[in-house]
DRENTOR-38383 format. One record per residue (C-alpha): residue number from 0; x, y, z; residue in one letter. Coordinates in Angstrom, 3 decimals, m for minus. Example, Ala and Ser with C-alpha at 12.3 -4.5 7.8 and 13.67 -1.06 7.14 Angstrom:
residues 2
(0 (12.300 m4.500 7.800) 'A')
(1 (13.670 m1.060 7.140) 'S')
This chain:
residues 401
(0 (m56.412 103.198 m0.463) 'M')
(1 (m55.873 103.327 3.382) 'K')
(2 (m52.169 103.543 2.920) 'K')
(3 (m52.218 106.401 1.334) 'D')
(4 (m54.492 108.083 3.249) 'N')
(5 (m52.656 107.572 6.322) 'E')
(6 (m49.841 108.985 4.768) 'L')
(7 (m51.054 111.969 3.137) 'T')
(8 (m52.387 112.843 6.960) 'R')
(9 (m48.907 112.111 8.372) 'H')
(10 (m47.461 114.541 5.660) 'I')
(11 (m50.263 117.263 6.322) 'R')
(12 (m48.922 117.566 10.234) 'K')
(13 (m45.696 119.250 9.447) 'F')
(14 (m45.863 123.107 8.755) 'P')
(15 (m46.504 124.315 5.298) 'K')
(16 (m44.066 127.157 5.760) 'H')
(17 (m41.215 124.341 6.743) 'R')
(18 (m41.952 122.429 2.948) 'M')
(19 (m42.716 123.746 m0.409) 'S')
(20 (m45.596 122.138 m1.804) 'E')
(21 (m43.023 120.906 m4.437) 'E')
(22 (m41.140 119.488 m2.065) 'R')
(23 (m43.841 117.472 m0.512) 'Q')
(24 (m44.966 116.291 m3.930) 'N')
(25 (m41.249 114.905 m4.410) 'K')
(26 (m41.504 113.239 m1.364) 'I')
(27 (m45.020 111.941 m2.048) 'H')
(28 (m43.653 110.554 m5.097) 'T')
(29 (m40.947 108.906 m3.664) 'Q')
(30 (m42.703 107.623 m0.663) 'L')
(31 (m45.737 105.992 m3.403) 'M')
(32 (m42.730 104.257 m5.479) 'D')
(33 (m40.928 102.516 m2.217) 'S')
(34 (m44.600 101.197 m1.281) 'I')
(35 (m44.950 100.098 m4.862) 'D')
(36 (m41.409 98.506 m4.710) 'Q')
(37 (m42.468 96.815 m1.498) 'N')
(38 (m45.806 95.338 m3.309) 'K')
(39 (m44.039 93.900 m6.271) 'R')
(40 (m41.238 92.504 m3.644) 'W')
(41 (m44.063 90.682 m1.532) 'E')
(42 (m45.643 89.685 m4.782) 'G')
(43 (m42.203 88.086 m6.054) 'K')
(44 (m41.553 86.575 m2.622) 'M')
(45 (m45.373 84.585 m2.761) 'K')
(46 (m44.472 83.414 m6.015) 'R')
(47 (m40.905 82.212 m4.657) 'M')
(48 (m42.577 80.595 m1.603) 'K')
(49 (m45.041 78.844 m3.847) 'R')
(50 (m42.598 77.792 m6.494) 'L')
(51 (m40.464 76.591 m3.476) 'I')
(52 (m43.282 74.667 m2.089) 'A')
(53 (m43.557 73.134 m5.361) 'G')
(54 (m40.413 71.765 m5.775) 'V')
(55 (m40.484 70.504 m2.337) 'A')
(56 (m43.712 69.018 m2.557) 'S')
(57 (m42.089 67.146 m6.024) 'V')
(58 (m39.010 66.325 m4.453) 'A')
(59 (m40.708 64.644 m1.197) 'T')
(60 (m43.036 62.658 m4.077) 'A')
(61 (m39.581 61.486 m5.364) 'F')
(62 (m38.296 60.481 m2.462) 'L')
(63 (m41.334 58.484 m1.410) 'I')
(64 (m41.320 56.566 m4.849) 'V')
(65 (m37.373 56.245 m4.520) 'F')
(66 (m37.796 54.620 m1.343) 'L')
(67 (m40.550 52.536 m2.036) 'A')
(68 (m38.760 50.963 m5.172) 'M')
(69 (m35.745 50.559 m2.888) 'S')
(70 (m37.975 48.538 m0.534) 'F')
(71 (m39.351 46.485 m3.206) 'S')
(72 (m36.191 45.826 m4.765) 'N')
(73 (m34.539 44.702 m1.356) 'E')
(74 (m37.767 42.519 m0.880) 'N')
(75 (m37.672 40.854 m4.380) 'T')
(76 (m33.552 40.358 m3.661) 'D')
(77 (m34.428 38.584 m0.416) 'V')
(78 (m37.141 36.500 m2.075) 'N')
(79 (m34.755 35.484 m4.614) 'K')
(80 (m32.176 34.686 m2.378) 'E')
(81 (m34.660 32.518 m0.061) 'S')
(82 (m35.985 31.059 m3.435) 'L')
(83 (m32.648 30.362 m4.854) 'N')
(84 (m31.706 28.734 m1.144) 'G')
(85 (m34.766 26.794 m1.123) 'Q')
(86 (m34.085 25.461 m4.553) 'N')
(87 (m30.427 24.371 m3.923) 'Q')
(88 (m31.142 22.488 m0.841) 'T')
(89 (m33.275 19.915 m3.181) 'P')
(90 (m31.272 19.818 m5.554) 'I')
(91 (m27.772 19.215 m3.198) 'E')
(92 (m30.445 16.627 m1.038) 'N')
(93 (m30.902 14.912 m4.576) 'S')
(94 (m27.563 14.607 m5.582) 'T')
(95 (m26.337 13.242 m2.276) 'E')
(96 (m29.206 10.554 m2.278) 'K')
(97 (m28.018 9.671 m6.122) 'E')
(98 (m24.307 9.619 m4.864) 'T')
(99 (m23.836 9.105 m1.471) 'P')
(100 (m19.862 8.878 m0.648) 'K')
(101 (m18.372 5.470 m0.451) 'L')
(102 (m16.614 4.316 2.985) 'D')
(103 (m13.735 1.255 2.946) 'R')
(104 (m16.467 m0.704 4.840) 'A')
(105 (m18.961 m0.907 1.926) 'T')
(106 (m16.349 m0.952 m0.516) 'A')
(107 (m15.336 m3.859 1.348) 'K')
(108 (m18.749 m5.557 1.326) 'E')
(109 (m19.444 m4.602 m2.257) 'V')
(110 (m16.302 m6.573 m3.529) 'L')
(111 (m17.204 m9.567 m0.924) 'H')
(112 (m20.481 m9.726 m2.652) 'V')
(113 (m18.843 m9.859 m6.128) 'Y')
(114 (m16.670 m12.775 m5.111) 'K')
(115 (m19.922 m14.525 m3.784) 'Q')
(116 (m21.662 m14.002 m6.617) 'T')
(117 (m19.408 m16.062 m8.463) 'F')
(118 (m18.213 m18.359 m6.031) 'T')
(119 (m21.428 m19.714 m5.332) 'T')
(120 (m21.837 m21.182 m9.199) 'L')
(121 (m18.362 m22.686 m8.351) 'V')
(122 (m19.299 m24.442 m5.508) 'N')
(123 (m22.410 m25.802 m7.401) 'E')
(124 (m20.579 m27.136 m10.544) 'A')
(125 (m18.282 m28.970 m7.921) 'E')
(126 (m20.874 m30.616 m6.886) 'T')
(127 (m21.154 m32.134 m10.053) 'N')
(128 (m18.214 m33.861 m11.736) 'T')
(129 (m18.508 m32.529 m15.033) 'D')
(130 (m18.797 m28.820 m13.718) 'G')
(131 (m22.796 m28.540 m14.552) 'L')
(132 (m24.439 m25.563 m13.557) 'I')
(133 (m28.084 m26.046 m12.861) 'Q')
(134 (m29.416 m22.953 m11.354) 'S')
(135 (m28.873 m21.321 m14.807) 'F')
(136 (m29.436 m22.632 m18.654) 'S')
(137 (m27.443 m20.352 m20.388) 'S')
(138 (m24.681 m17.739 m20.315) 'K')
(139 (m26.958 m14.725 m21.092) 'E')
(140 (m28.910 m15.963 m17.563) 'E')
(141 (m25.291 m15.346 m15.905) 'V')
(142 (m24.634 m12.371 m17.536) 'Q')
(143 (m28.096 m10.889 m16.143) 'T')
(144 (m27.272 m12.398 m12.881) 'H')
(145 (m23.489 m11.016 m12.796) 'F')
(146 (m24.600 m7.699 m13.714) 'E')
(147 (m26.422 m6.991 m9.854) 'E')
(148 (m22.969 m6.921 m8.841) 'I')
(149 (m20.596 m5.812 m11.962) 'M')
(150 (m20.792 m3.708 m14.845) 'S')
(151 (m21.862 m5.175 m18.253) 'K')
(152 (m18.329 m5.249 m19.654) 'N')
(153 (m17.137 m7.121 m16.870) 'L')
(154 (m20.148 m9.455 m16.500) 'A')
(155 (m19.621 m10.281 m20.054) 'F')
(156 (m15.583 m11.038 m19.589) 'S')
(157 (m16.360 m13.388 m16.515) 'M')
(158 (m18.980 m15.069 m18.449) 'V')
(159 (m17.055 m15.594 m21.503) 'E')
(160 (m14.129 m16.742 m19.792) 'S')
(161 (m15.713 m19.212 m17.532) 'Y')
(162 (m18.431 m20.324 m18.487) 'F')
(163 (m19.908 m22.950 m21.904) 'M')
(164 (m23.110 m23.890 m23.420) 'E')
(165 (m22.871 m27.583 m24.611) 'Q')
(166 (m26.164 m29.896 m25.498) 'N')
(167 (m28.417 m26.910 m23.966) 'E')
(168 (m26.693 m27.071 m20.851) 'K')
(169 (m24.518 m24.748 m19.080) 'L')
(170 (m20.956 m25.713 m17.776) 'Y')
(171 (m18.147 m23.789 m15.365) 'L')
(172 (m14.640 m23.998 m17.506) 'I')
(173 (m12.314 m25.815 m15.006) 'S')
(174 (m9.531 m23.243 m14.725) 'K')
(175 (m7.911 m20.663 m12.449) 'M')
(176 (m10.353 m18.314 m11.153) 'G')
(177 (m10.241 m14.409 m10.430) 'P')
(178 (m8.048 m13.064 m7.818) 'T')
(179 (m10.400 m11.608 m4.936) 'W')
(180 (m9.657 m9.122 m2.475) 'L')
(181 (m8.099 m10.409 0.300) 'D')
(182 (m10.492 m9.018 3.145) 'E')
(183 (m8.406 m10.094 6.123) 'E')
(184 (m5.342 m7.850 4.675) 'A')
(185 (m5.050 m4.039 4.492) 'D')
(186 (m5.715 m2.001 1.225) 'F')
(187 (m5.552 1.167 m0.446) 'E')
(188 (m8.720 3.157 m0.873) 'F')
(189 (m8.920 6.238 m3.338) 'H')
(190 (m11.631 8.187 m4.543) 'K')
(191 (m11.349 9.315 m8.391) 'V')
(192 (m14.504 11.504 m8.667) 'N')
(193 (m17.839 11.042 m6.534) 'K')
(194 (m18.960 7.921 m8.645) 'K')
(195 (m15.743 6.381 m8.921) 'I')
(196 (m13.417 4.849 m6.186) 'Y')
(197 (m10.260 2.326 m6.726) 'T')
(198 (m9.575 m0.437 m3.996) 'V')
(199 (m5.538 m1.486 m4.464) 'I')
(200 (m3.864 m3.850 m2.690) 'Q')
(201 (m0.926 m6.225 m2.993) 'E')
(202 (m0.957 m10.030 m3.184) 'Q')
(203 (1.552 m12.874 m3.359) 'E')
(204 (1.265 m16.696 m3.643) 'N')
(205 (2.766 m18.992 m5.648) 'L')
(206 (m0.620 m19.259 m8.116) 'L')
(207 (m0.694 m15.969 m8.706) 'I')
(208 (2.970 m14.785 m7.997) 'G')
(209 (3.396 m11.115 m7.138) 'H')
(210 (0.638 m8.770 m8.056) 'V')
(211 (m0.967 m5.860 m7.459) 'K')
(212 (m4.538 m5.733 m7.577) 'M')
(213 (m6.659 m2.808 m8.690) 'S')
(214 (m11.112 m2.963 m8.237) 'Y')
(215 (m12.602 0.181 m9.588) 'Q')
(216 (m16.032 0.281 m7.974) 'L')
(217 (m18.552 2.856 m9.764) 'Q')
(218 (m22.422 4.189 m8.812) 'R')
(219 (m24.860 2.924 m11.086) 'E')
(220 (m28.346 2.707 m11.227) 'N')
(221 (m28.268 3.812 m7.652) 'E')
(222 (m26.151 1.063 m6.339) 'K')
(223 (m22.349 0.504 m6.213) 'W')
(224 (m20.998 m2.362 m8.676) 'I')
(225 (m17.339 m3.657 m9.676) 'V')
(226 (m16.715 m1.562 m12.856) 'D')
(227 (m13.156 m3.254 m13.505) 'K')
(228 (m10.599 m5.393 m12.614) 'V')
(229 (m6.774 m4.912 m13.182) 'E')
(230 (m4.191 m6.991 m12.123) 'S')
(231 (m0.589 m5.785 m12.576) 'K')
(232 (2.808 m8.178 m11.900) 'Q')
(233 (5.434 m7.032 m9.805) 'L')
(234 (7.524 m9.322 m10.881) 'N')
(235 (8.501 m9.243 m14.898) 'P')
(236 (8.654 m12.701 m15.699) 'D')
(237 (5.152 m13.810 m13.859) 'N')
(238 (3.900 m10.349 m15.317) 'A')
(239 (4.324 m11.472 m19.141) 'V')
(240 (3.558 m15.139 m18.317) 'Q')
(241 (0.043 m14.005 m16.766) 'S')
(242 (m0.605 m11.856 m19.457) 'L')
(243 (0.487 m14.595 m22.369) 'A')
(244 (m1.919 m17.339 m20.295) 'Q')
(245 (m4.525 m14.643 m21.228) 'D')
(246 (m3.899 m14.295 m24.433) 'I')
(247 (m3.975 m17.688 m25.918) 'I')
(248 (m7.410 m17.921 m23.918) 'Q')
(249 (m8.642 m14.851 m25.939) 'A')
(250 (m7.004 m16.516 m29.269) 'L')
(251 (m8.765 m20.230 m28.410) 'D')
(252 (m11.923 m18.350 m28.063) 'Q')
(253 (m11.440 m16.188 m31.078) 'R')
(254 (m11.978 m12.937 m28.936) 'D')
(255 (m10.632 m10.292 m30.881) 'M')
(256 (m11.483 m7.926 m28.364) 'I')
(257 (m9.730 m9.267 m25.348) 'S')
(258 (m6.681 m9.637 m27.857) 'L')
(259 (m6.694 m6.076 m28.536) 'A')
(260 (m6.664 m5.083 m25.362) 'D')
(261 (m3.550 m6.716 m24.713) 'H')
(262 (m1.777 m4.912 m27.757) 'V')
(263 (0.743 m2.301 m27.465) 'H')
(264 (m0.967 1.045 m28.097) 'E')
(265 (2.207 2.568 m30.262) 'E')
(266 (3.436 m0.535 m32.260) 'K')
(267 (0.367 m2.682 m32.831) 'G')
(268 (0.695 m6.229 m33.165) 'L')
(269 (3.439 m7.941 m35.705) 'L')
(270 (1.971 m10.883 m37.434) 'F')
(271 (4.844 m13.932 m38.423) 'S')
(272 (4.337 m16.981 m39.755) 'P')
(273 (8.488 m18.230 m38.751) 'Y')
(274 (10.469 m17.273 m36.251) 'V')
(275 (12.704 m15.559 m38.755) 'H')
(276 (10.840 m11.923 m38.987) 'I')
(277 (10.837 m10.370 m42.527) 'E')
(278 (11.387 m6.532 m42.965) 'E')
(279 (7.916 m6.341 m44.472) 'N')
(280 (5.934 m8.239 m42.129) 'A')
(281 (2.382 m7.270 m41.581) 'L')
(282 (1.461 m5.115 m38.338) 'I')
(283 (m1.962 m4.239 m37.519) 'F')
(284 (m2.885 m1.084 m35.089) 'E')
(285 (m4.765 m1.948 m31.553) 'K')
(286 (m7.882 m0.907 m32.956) 'E')
(287 (m7.568 m3.243 m35.943) 'E')
(288 (m7.475 m6.105 m34.235) 'V')
(289 (m10.316 m5.650 m32.766) 'E')
(290 (m12.199 m6.150 m36.027) 'T')
(291 (m9.465 m8.307 m37.503) 'L')
(292 (m11.475 m11.754 m38.342) 'L')
(293 (m14.403 m9.477 m39.418) 'D')
(294 (m12.073 m8.386 m42.262) 'N')
(295 (m12.236 m10.234 m45.831) 'V')
(296 (m9.613 m8.940 m47.464) 'E')
(297 (m6.385 m10.911 m48.683) 'I')
(298 (m3.263 m10.246 m46.871) 'F')
(299 (0.118 m11.508 m47.929) 'R')
(300 (1.414 m12.771 m44.290) 'W')
(301 (5.019 m13.699 m45.748) 'G')
(302 (6.579 m16.658 m47.768) 'H')
(303 (6.071 m20.495 m47.208) 'Y')
(304 (9.276 m21.914 m46.276) 'D')
(305 (10.675 m24.592 m49.373) 'G')
(306 (8.591 m22.970 m52.014) 'S')
(307 (9.094 m19.201 m51.098) 'G')
(308 (5.083 m18.798 m52.592) 'L')
(309 (3.730 m15.798 m50.701) 'P')
(310 (1.308 m16.928 m47.817) 'I')
(311 (m2.011 m14.816 m49.037) 'E')
(312 (m4.679 m15.295 m46.679) 'L')
(313 (m7.705 m14.104 m44.813) 'S')
(314 (m7.262 m13.068 m41.659) 'S')
(315 (m9.483 m16.085 m40.517) 'N')
(316 (m7.472 m18.452 m42.702) 'D')
(317 (m4.442 m17.248 m41.281) 'Y')
(318 (m5.575 m17.653 m37.648) 'V')
(319 (m6.900 m21.184 m38.337) 'D')
(320 (m4.131 m22.760 m40.646) 'Q')
(321 (m0.970 m20.899 m39.482) 'I')
(322 (m1.356 m18.812 m35.984) 'L')
(323 (m3.767 m21.594 m34.521) 'L')
(324 (m2.097 m24.815 m36.028) 'E')
(325 (m1.715 m26.475 m33.149) 'K')
(326 (m3.601 m26.280 m29.528) 'E')
(327 (m1.045 m23.889 m27.602) 'F')
(328 (m3.420 m23.770 m24.648) 'Q')
(329 (m2.157 m27.406 m23.810) 'L')
(330 (1.062 m26.865 m24.375) 'A')
(331 (3.883 m29.400 m23.333) 'D')
(332 (6.292 m26.686 m22.183) 'Q')
(333 (6.089 m23.148 m21.781) 'I')
(334 (9.614 m21.038 m21.768) 'L')
(335 (10.267 m17.453 m21.129) 'I')
(336 (13.023 m15.505 m22.473) 'D')
(337 (14.828 m19.196 m23.312) 'D')
(338 (14.765 m19.436 m26.602) 'P')
(339 (16.048 m22.944 m27.922) 'I')
(340 (16.671 m23.484 m31.682) 'Q')
(341 (14.456 m26.152 m33.028) 'R')
(342 (14.474 m25.473 m36.827) 'S')
(343 (16.748 m24.209 m39.050) 'T')
(344 (14.992 m20.887 m39.640) 'T')
(345 (17.272 m18.034 m37.974) 'I')
(346 (15.221 m16.715 m34.890) 'N')
(347 (15.880 m12.965 m34.889) 'N')
(348 (12.803 m11.853 m32.590) 'I')
(349 (15.453 m10.575 m30.065) 'K')
(350 (16.977 m8.503 m33.085) 'E')
(351 (13.817 m6.979 m33.887) 'T')
(352 (12.565 m6.243 m30.381) 'F')
(353 (15.630 m6.168 m28.558) 'P')
(354 (13.847 m4.627 m25.179) 'N')
(355 (11.301 m7.346 m25.602) 'S')
(356 (10.288 m10.716 m23.153) 'K')
(357 (9.013 m13.191 m25.423) 'V')
(358 (7.197 m16.078 m24.061) 'V')
(359 (7.191 m19.576 m25.957) 'E')
(360 (4.328 m22.225 m26.130) 'Y')
(361 (5.801 m25.508 m27.423) 'Y')
(362 (3.698 m28.293 m28.540) 'V')
(363 (5.436 m31.615 m29.069) 'A')
(364 (5.439 m33.442 m32.508) 'G')
(365 (3.966 m36.814 m32.300) 'S')
(366 (5.335 m40.367 m33.049) 'D')
(367 (3.981 m41.297 m36.258) 'E')
(368 (5.464 m38.165 m37.924) 'N')
(369 (8.879 m38.607 m35.898) 'D')
(370 (8.264 m35.262 m33.521) 'Q')
(371 (8.679 m33.374 m37.017) 'M')
(372 (4.710 m32.033 m36.772) 'D')
(373 (5.759 m29.974 m33.275) 'W')
(374 (5.153 m25.976 m33.314) 'G')
(375 (5.710 m23.225 m31.314) 'S')
(376 (4.125 m19.640 m30.845) 'L')
(377 (6.008 m17.102 m29.341) 'H')
(378 (4.437 m14.171 m27.650) 'L')
(379 (6.689 m11.071 m27.638) 'V')
(380 (5.941 m7.980 m24.805) 'F')
(381 (7.485 m4.655 m24.672) 'E')
(382 (6.892 m2.101 m22.189) 'E')
(383 (4.466 1.042 m22.720) 'N')
(384 (5.159 4.432 m21.788) 'Q')
(385 (3.388 3.349 m18.303) 'N')
(386 (5.782 0.710 m17.565) 'G')
(387 (3.128 m1.932 m18.546) 'D')
(388 (3.472 m5.110 m20.716) 'W')
(389 (2.171 m4.985 m23.661) 'K')
(390 (2.019 m7.640 m27.088) 'L')
(391 (3.891 m6.448 m29.667) 'V')
(392 (4.049 m9.924 m32.175) 'A')
(393 (2.833 m13.073 m32.453) 'L')
(394 (5.426 m15.178 m34.249) 'V')
(395 (4.944 m19.222 m34.853) 'N')
(396 (7.667 m21.507 m35.442) 'D')
(397 (7.623 m25.195 m37.111) 'K')
(398 (9.447 m27.478 m38.684) 'W')
(399 (11.313 m26.226 m41.632) 'T')
(400 (13.580 m27.991 m44.586) 'M')
């Protein structure tokens, strides 16, 4: 090898007498070993460089892939946020379109249309002496007309209360109409949720007394309608008298659903054929009252005065023969908490219901029967947990031996 020859020549420069041949060979061997070590070290370094270069290449590749994936994920997240933002906007817009916010002016206008829808028919009926309605031929048509501005339940209640069909013609029933919003006076305006608002107003006059009116407006079929109307008398006597009139009207029409609306939620409704209430008098729950006339079961309602025989009748027969034996909607006298001893039967209504208010509808007897065929119906009210007066008993009174 070239390096070996150069080394040999270098050694041979030294004078032979100064170094023995053995010493020279030893030195030569050591030098050769050192050269071999250097070669091995250079080989290791080359392999190490190749390994490091390989690892660096792999790391670089991995870093490139990682950065690429990160960039891709960021773009994906941005796209998702962008898409979510795009999806949310139409939903919010759609919600706003379906349920726009109701303001005071719009609420006032809705209640104005509600009033006008009814009073237009009143004005038409007043042009005819008999209250004939010519623009509609049936209650069903009026119901459909009212549903343009009222809920189905409210429209039905209005139609049943103020209209009747006779000889295939439609007539307005002559009675005091609903209480409308006084548009010239102030009122409270509350949001219940995004689809329901309430308008509350206190009113007072000789006809309705002192009342708090509550009109509930609801969003339905992309328009605002009047859903419910509630009236609360702030004078207790006026309150029960107004409720009693509604109940008498419901009984006259055999409208048990409307009657059930007035029944006390916890105490139910007690029926007694005489003013002395028996301990085992029949009591029906509020839900039972709604379907009372559909029940064909025979009940024991009490005992007949004089004979003492049990009064065993169906609900329909009891209503016809005892509860509404007289036309109480045409009462000769209406009394509030003013009991009059008319018969020999002891009146224990206040003992049974000590915290009650009692409204009596009295129908006088006829001359041909020496005034003995009179009749009374006592409507007994008690306050519920909310302070509202609710019906707890219907008690009859008549001449007894």
